[in-house]
Every structure is written in structure tokens, then in C-alpha cells.
N, C-alpha and C positions, 0 to 999 in steps of 0.2 A: 968419575971423571968420564966424558960419552967416552963410547968407543968410537975406534975412527969407519967402523962401517955404519956409523948410524947420522954420522958429522952433516954425511954433506945432505940429510932431509931434512937432517932439521936444521943447519946453515942458512940453506934454501927458503926457510921460510916457512914451510910447507903447519898444512891446519888438521888434526881427526879431526877425520867425517865421523860423524855415528849417527848411527840410524832409527826412526824409537819413530811409535806412534800411540797415541794414547791408550787405542785399542787394543795392543801390549796385552795387557791386565788380560783375562780367558776370562767373558763370566760365566765364569764353574762355581754357583756360592754351594756352590758344600766338594771343594776339589782343597780346600788346608784343612777338611773336618780327615777330608781322605786315609788313605795308611802311611805317603806318605807327606803330609803338612808341604802339598806344594808351596812354593811365596810367590802367588799369582803379585802382588807389589813390587817384585828386582828390577824391574828391568826401572820401573818409575822410579822406586829408590834410586836408583846408580844415578841417572841422569843430574837427583838436587845434586846427590851430593856435587858432583863431578863441573856441577850450572854453580853451585853455592859459596867452591872451591877456588873459582876464578879455572876453576880448567879449560870449560867451553865458555862459549859465548847460544847467542841463539844459529846466528849463523850456518854454527857445523850441526849443527841437526837437524837431519836430509828426516824430509819423512815421502815415509815408500810407498809403492801401487801397489795392490791386490795382484797376488804371481795369476799366469791366465791359465786357467782349466789346456790349453796347447800346451802352455808353455811347463807343466803339470803333467802330458803326456809323453814329452819324455823320455820320463822315470816307470813310473806308473802307467798300471795297466787302466785300462777303460770301467773294468769291472769294478775292480778297485774305485775308481772313482767314485765312479757312481751310489755307491756304495754307502760315499759317506754322510749323503741324505739322511742318513738311516740314523737316527739318536739313537739304537742299540750299538750301531757301528761307534761312537765316539764315545758311547758309556765308558766299551769296551778298553775302550784305549785310555780312558782318564780313568778311568777307577771309578766310574761316580754310579749314582743310581740312572738312569735314562731319565728320569722325568726330573734333573738336576739336567738336561740338554734343550740349549734348546738354541736348534743349528745351523740359523742363518751365524751367526754374531761366533757365536764358537770358531764357524770355515772364516769369517773373518779375521778371527783371530791367524789366523793359517797362513791364507796367504798371502798378510800384512807383514808376519816376517817372515816366513817362504822370499813376498815380496824385495824381501831390505835385503834378504843372503844376494838373494840375484844383481839388489842396482847395487849394490857395495863390492858385487864381484866388478860389477863394468865399472867405477868410478874408480876397485882400488887397480883396476890392466889400463884407465884415461892417461891416470899421474900418476901411477909408479909408487904408490903409497900405501900403508894399512888406513883399511879403514871398522869398522867396528858396528856390529849389528846386535842388540843390545837381546832380540831374544831370536835363539837357533840355532843351529845344531838335534836335528831331529832323527840322533843317529839307531834308532833303532826303526824305522820305517825302511818296508821291501820292500817290491816293485809293485807287491798285490797284499799287501801289508800294511796297519800298526800298530807297533806295541808301547809299552814305557812311556807317554805322554807326549808321546813322533807322532804322527801326524803322515806328515811326507817328510823325505828328504832333500829337505833346502838345499842342502849342500852338495847332492848330485844333478840335486836339481839347473844348478847353478852352474856348476859345470858341463854339462849338459848345451843349455842355451851361448854359455861358452865357443863352446863347438860351432854351434852353428851362427855366431856372428863368426866367428874362423880363425879363430885362436886353435891354433900345430902343437902348443908350448908344451911339457914335462906336470905333472901338478901332481901338489901333495898335498894330504890330507891327515893333519898328527893330530889325532883327539885324543885327549888327559881329560878324556874324561875315567872313572871311577867304573865304570862299567863296561864289558865290552861294545863292540861297532855290528852286533849284528845286519845291520840292519846297511849298511854301507860297506858289510863284505857282498850280502845280495843287489847290490847296485850296481858298483865297482871294486869288486873282486877280484872277477875275465880284461878288466882298464890297463892295457900293459902300461898306455902314456899318465896311468894315475899310479900315485906307489902309497901308500894308507904304512900307515904307521898307525900302534895300539900303547898306553901302557893303563893296567884294568889293572882292582883288588878283586878282580871274582875268578873266575874262570868255568866258560861259559860248551868251551869243544873247541877246537881250532876252525879258524876261519877266512875260509878261500882268501888269497893275497891280500893278509894280515900280517903286520911284521907286527907283532902282537907281543907284550913285555907286564909276563900279569906278574905284580907282590904279592904279598902276604899281611895279612890284619896287621893293622898301624905299624907298617911301614917307619912312619912318620918322615921328614924333613930330607935328610943328611944321605940312607937308602934314596928317597924316591929320585930327587936332585942328578945324583949315581948314573940312576939307570936312562935321566931324559937327556945327560949323558952323551949312553952308550948309543941309545937309540940312537939320536939327531948324529948320529959320526956315522951310522950306515947306510944315516940317505939317500942317495944319486941328486947329483943336480939336478935341478927344478924350475923353475918358468914362472910359477905363480901358488903358493900356497894360502889352502884352508888348515885353518886354527880352531879347534875345537878342546875352548878355557874352561874345564871341565867345573862350577864349583863343590859341588857333591866328592872335593877330595880332601874338604875339609872334615878336621875333630868337628868330632857330636854329631856331621849328620847320620841322618834317619833313616841314609840307603848307601850311605857311600865307608869305609871299612880303612881308608887310607892315615887319616891321621896327622893331616901333614894341620903348622900350625900359618895364621893370617901369614906371620913373613915370609914362609916355607913355598905357600903357593908366588905371594908374589915373587916370589927371584926366581920359581920355573916360569913368568913369563916376560922376565924381561930377560933372560937364557935365549928363550926361545927368538923370544922379536928380537933380539943381538943377533941370532944364526939367519931370521932370515931377513936381513937389513938389505931393505935399495927392494925387498926383490918388495910384487902386487902383494898385496895377504889381505883375506880376509876374515876379523873373529867370531865367534861366536861365544854365548856363553853356555851351552846344553844345561845341567846337570847340574844339581843344589839348591837343599835339602834341609835347610838351619836356616836362623832367624839372623846368619853372615850372611848367608848365598851375594844379597846382595852388595859385601864387602868386598868379596868376590869380583864380581865383574866390575866392580866401579875401579876399585885397583888394578887391571886390566886396564882400564881405560887411563889412569894414571900411568902408565906402561907409555903407554899408548903416545898416546900425546906431553911424554915430558921427563921418559924412560925414571919416572923415580919408582925408588923404594917408600917414599916416607911412606905411614902407618894415616891410616881411618885411625879416627880422634876416638873412640872406647864408645863414648858417651850420645856418641852422633844421631839422637834419633829422627833419619827423613823424614819418612809424614811427619810422625810433628815439627819443625823445622816448616814443610813448607803449609801446613798448614798454615802453622803463625803467621808465615808467608802473607799468604794469601789475604789475611783474620787485619793487618791492618791496608789492605787496600779496599777494604768497605766499609763508608762513612754511614757513621749514627744512619743517619740518617734518608737511608737505600734498606736498614733492615728496620723500624719504627719509631726508632727514635722520641720513645713519648717520655717523662717527668716523671721520676720516680712516686712520686703520690698520684696520681691521675685523679680528670672527676669520678671516674666509675669509679675508683677504690673507695674513697670515700664516702659515696652512695651508695657504695657493700658495708663499708661499717654503719653507717648508718639506716639498716636497716632498709636499703632500697633498692629499685631493682637494678642494676646494671646496662644504664646505653649503649650503643655506637658502638663496634665490632670492640670483636674481642682479640685481646694483647697477651702475648705469651708473656706473663712472670711482668708488666704492667706494663713493658718493652714490645715485644717482634710483632708483630702484623703474619700476618697468612702471606703475607705475596712478601716481603721480606723475609722468612724462615725459610720458605720457595726459591727467593732469589742467592741465598746462603747458600742455599744445597746442590743454588749448578753452580754456584758459582765455584766451592768442595769439588766438585767433580765426583758427585755421590747419587744428582738426577740420573745422566750418563750412562752409567755404571747400572741405577736400578733401570733400564728403559735396556739396556743390552742383556739384563737378567728377563727381558721379553713383557716390560710390564706399560702400556702406554698411558695416557693417559695423565698421568701421577701429577700430582697436587695436595698441595696444604691445607686442612681444618683445625682451626683452635678454638677449644671446651671448653666446658666445663663440668670436671668428673670429682665430686662432693668435692672438699677442698683444698683439690692443687686447681691446678693448670694444667689443660693435657693438648699438647699438636699430636693426628697423625696424618701420616702420608698414606693419603690414599690413592688408587692406580685399576690400571683395564688391564686386565690374564692376556695379554694376546692375543691364544690361542682358544680359551673360553671364552670369552667378553662378558664376562665375572666379576663385577669390579669387586674387589680388595682391599687389604690391606694389612699393609709393610712396615707401615713402623708405629712403633705406640706408644709417647715418651707421659707420663703423667710426673710434676714438677712442683716445686715453692721452697722460696726462702722458708731459709730453719734454722734454729741457735738447737746448736752440736758442742756438748763443751765450754770450749772455752771462746771457739770462730763464729762465726754466720755465711751455711753452704746456702749452696746448692743443694736441693735435697731432688735424689731421685726416687718417685717412691716405685717405679714404673717404669719397664724398658722391653718392651720387644720392639722381637726386631725376623720379622717373618715373610715367607719365600714358600707360601701358598701355590709356587706349582709343583716343588721341590717332595717329595717319601724322606720319610728314613727305613737308610736300608742296614747290611752288613757292612757298608761299608762305610755309611752314615748312621751309625747307631744317637736313637733320642736318646735327648740326655732327663735329670729330672727337672719336671718343672717345665720342659718343649714340648708345644700345641704343635709346633711345625720346624723341619730347618729355620733356620737360619738367614741372613742374605752376603752372610762373609764381609761385614759392612764392620764390625765389634771395633776395628784398634776407631776408626775415622769417628762411630759414636762417643770412644773417648773421648776420644780429642775434640768434638764441638763441647762434649763436657763443658769438657774442660772452659772452651774462649768465652761459655758463654758467662763463666765462673770469671774469670780474667773481667768480662765488656761493665759486666754491674757491679764490679767491686766487693766481689767474696769475697770468700775465708779459701773458696773451692769447691770439691764435689763431692756430697754425703752419702752414705743409699747404706741402706739392711739390705746382705744378703742371703737371700732363701735358701740356696743350697750349699754346697762345698767347691762347683766345676764353677761360681760365683768369682769367693775370692778367691783363691785360686789363681782364676784368671788378673785377678792386683791387686795380688800380690808383689808386686816391685814397688809399681807412687801409690799404692795406699794401706791403711791400718784399720786393727779397730782399733776404735776412741781408745776401752778398757783397757790396762793395762796387763791386767791376769788374763785375759780375753784373746790380746793377741802373742800373747805367750803360750798357750793353748794353743793355736790355731798354726802357730809356728811351730810346736810340737809334730802338730798331725804333721802339716803338710814335711816337714823330714822322716814319721816314722811308712807312711808310702811312697817314700819315692823308690822307685822305681817298682809303684804299683802302678799300671793306666788308670789315666787318671779317670773315664768311666770305672771302671772298676772300684777304685778310690766313694764315687760320688753317689754309686750308686751305695755300700756298702755304707756311708752313715747317710744318707736318706733309711734304707731298709730298717739304720738298727741293728748295727750287722759287726760294730763298730765299740768296746769298752777301755775306757781313761782309766787305766790304775787297776783293773782289772774287772769295770764297774759297766752298767752298762751307758754309755755317749749318748745324746741325742742333741742334734745339730744347736749352735745359739743367731741362732740369725738379728745381732745387733748390730750398735750401728758403724759402718766402718765410712775413715773420714782419707779425702787425697788433699790436700794442706796443696796451695800452692808456692805459699814459702812453711813449709815446714818449721816447726817452732824450738830447738834444743832444749831437751829435760835430761837430764842423766841417771836419776833415782824413775825417770818414768822407765827406763829403759833397762836402771838394773832390777827392778820388776819382770818390766819381760822376758827379763832373762833371768831371772829365779820361777816365775810360772811354768813356762820351757822347759829349764832343765826336769823338775819335781814333775808335768806330765809328760805318761809314756801310752803310746795306744798302740792296742794289737784289732787285727781282726775276731769273730765269734768264731770257735773251732764249727767244723763243719756238724750235723745233728745228724749221728746216724742210727742204724736199730740196734744200735747199746748205749748208747744214751738218753733214747725218745725214754 
């Protein structure tokens, strides 16, 4: 039953407005591989779910404008804002190597997100309503510095803009991120017209002007929600509220410690929304460093739009759903639409030279591939990483069809290969698959570092587009009526990344792989894949060499109970251990 305090808001038919821009995705190809594994697709994923669930329409999504440097200067010093033009400053804030930073585009993301919070505050005040900005809550940014993925303090800037507009009411900033709001304290701690409240899972020392609650690791839902109630009871009467609905309170978060369930986080948001009923309010996501962080953000949207505690389906993959939806809009003629057997194929089979432009798998033209990559929003991100004049080149590499994405480094002007793909149709086991002989995603502008170490087989760092390419290959197999996608993983980390959707064809090989995954659990993936590559792993006491056998992802997996039994037998009989280190005594 809807609480009376919210009934008027919903009775007047008001709809939640959300601020979002495609550029909310940070153009940092290495940030997901960094210490926090920052989920750059969170805003896109949350928005897609809310749209597909019918919670929002396109009219409910508002486009932000970049915040002006004049408004940023209301909070941050000129010296600090000037330093943001240096790659080293941004690299330190985002914990990436300086070569990974394309300054203009990174600052575009930051300014758009901050603009979303500013515009959201104005909208909330004008309409006395809640607003959700899908990127924001940069609470570690102080007037003279940035830290912890926070370049500027969007909430402090929004408050300063509201003050400049003439709003004089008391403001609450309720910070429910797992980490203390040190930047918020530095920006607003001495402002008597702003109440600052925080519940965090770590102690960074006393913060000026903050009513802060520190909870122990593993607090869980009930104790956390009790703390929320107590904090809300101490809050003075306010006329405007900002809520940092942190997703890093979720159990399993790489940087969080509090251990809440998705249901517990939703209850948190419901209670806070009820407390601020009928107040103008802006909600921002703050931190979140798990693959489920988007579900926390989408859940916040469900609360503000419908006061809903309905769970998000556990198997919903927003990226896959989004790309599948785009695929349905692409007509075969726009991609190539060649017959399954072309004259060029017949000529090649007869030993004659191929004529006409090359088609990937006899179907896709270069123009068609480029068009598809644009529609799937791959090329816009590549351009935001610092590459211009991007184009697709198709040819042959031995017996394989090859597609390459080439572009120009906007810094050096040199031509570079960004993506290289070699594929063919191949019979594997009991099906016919899109066989991927080679796939390389390359960011030649970036370099390896302590925060982005080199994996076996890598020449240069990747583009951060592995998930998109995985889904694209699946869509190609679907369009060409194949049974799925197959490949031979050359390294353990490649098979590990595909383990949720693909399996080795041979049951015994799959069983040994599952045993290896089990026995290296808790070991960093980099360490595990290097140990396997360097021959430092033992299988049942004997030296183990990686088996680069065929792995398949079925579009419609067959059911085979005997196969599953064989996998289980091999898994239970296989035990992996690391070779003991060589010491002077064992030489």
C-alpha cells in the first residue's frame, strides 16, 4: 500500500525524470581492468532495463548539458580546474595509466554528469519532484583535488548553483555510499545551511560537519536499515534533498564491506524516498563495483517511479538485450545480404580467382560491417578513445575471412589496427559454428602498467569492448543460422572469461577446466593465468600444460545427461596445485 506521504506525488500523475547521456560511459578502456573494476556500462544498463520494463518512456529521459567552468568555479579553485587538462591528474583520479586518458572526452563525461545533477536540481525544485541522474555522486572530490574516481563534486556544484538562482532553503545531503564523504565535508562541512549525513563501512577519521555512522564489515540488511532509521530520525527539517544511493553497499562489492542484498538495498531506497516525500530531491548513484551495480541503480529508478520492491530478473542481461534489439532493426540489405553461396565462392572452389568486393562469410560487406558497428554504438566509443577516420577492411588470411577495424591515432596521426577478426564456418562436434580463429581488440595509445598488467598473449592493452564483441559474434551466428560460436582459447584467462556461456566440446576437457577454476578460486586471475602459461601448475601432482581445445557457445544448448556425468567424474578426479617455489635447498 502506498504511504500517504507519497500519494499526492503519484496521484497528480507526475512521472520520474532521468538524466542520461551516451557519453556517461567513461572513455577509459583500462578502468574495468583496474583495481576497482569500475563498471562503465552501469548507467546504460540501468536505463535499458527501466525502458524495457515499461517504467520509462523516451520522454522521461532528459539530456544533460555540460556544466560550465564558471559553475565549477563556484566550488573548485582555478588552479585545480586548470590541472584537469593534464593527463596525469585524471589518470591518478581514475587509477589508470596516463596513456589511457584522452582528456577532452574524459572531461566531457565528467561535465555532462555534473550538468545532469545541476539540471536535475533545477528541475526537482521547479516541479517539487524526485529526479534521478544516472551518473554522479562524486563525493571524494574536494575544492583543490579529486580522488577515488571523483573529478569534481557535482552535488556541491548543484547546491552552489541553486543558491545563485536564489534558493535559500536548508538542504540535506544523505550519503549512502560505503565510503566516507571526505570531499563533501571539504566542500560543504562548514555550511550551516546544509545538513550532511553518512552511513559508511570504513573509518577515515572525523569529517567536519558530517553526522557519520560507521558500520562494521558484513553488517547486512537489518542492522544497516536500523542505522538508516536512526540517522533519518536525527535529520533536521529540510527543503531540498540530495541522496547518494551508493551501490557499493552490495554484498560482493570489490571495494565495499557492508554486505547488503539487492532486496536490502531496495528497502533502503524505499525508506529514504518515503522520508523525503513531497520534497524536491535528486538521487545519484555514487559508487558500485560489482557486475550487479546496475541492478542497484535500476532499483532506485523503480523506487522513484513506482515505489516498487519488485525484484529485477536475475538472468536479465541488459547489454545482450540491447544489442539483440538493435539487431532486429537491421535489415539484411544494410549489412550485405549476399546469397549463402555466391559466384565468388563457386569460383574459389574451382580454383579460380575471386572477383568483386570481398564479403565476410559470404554475407557482410565492409560498408555493412561499419554500419552495424555504428548502430551498435561501438564506433562512437572507439572515437571517444582517441581514434579518428575509423573504417572497416575485409580480406582473407589464409583459409579464414578477416575483418579489421583501422583508424588514425588523433594524437600521433599514425594509422593503427584496432580490431582484427578471423572467422569461418566450421563443423565442430555435432554442430556447425562460427569459428573464431583470431580476435584481437587493441588500444595502441595505451600501455601496460601496474594497474593494467599484461596478460599472456597480449601485445597492447585492449579496447574495453570484449563484452560487446562477444555479443556481436553471437548475433552473427544467429543471423547466419549457425549453431553458435566456437574458438580455441590459447590461454586460461580466455576460457575463464567465457566460462558462463561456453564449454569445451570434450567432456573430459570440460571437467578438467572446471576443476582448474575450482582450485584457483581466490587467486587473482592474472596470477592464475600466468601460473598456467608458465607451467607452474600441477595436475594430480604431474606438470600440467594448458590444453587449447575447442570451446563452443551453443545458441540452443543440447541436453546430454551422460555428458554431464562424464564432466562431473573428470572434475572430481582432477586436482590442481601450484608447484612449490624453487629455493636454495631444493635446487
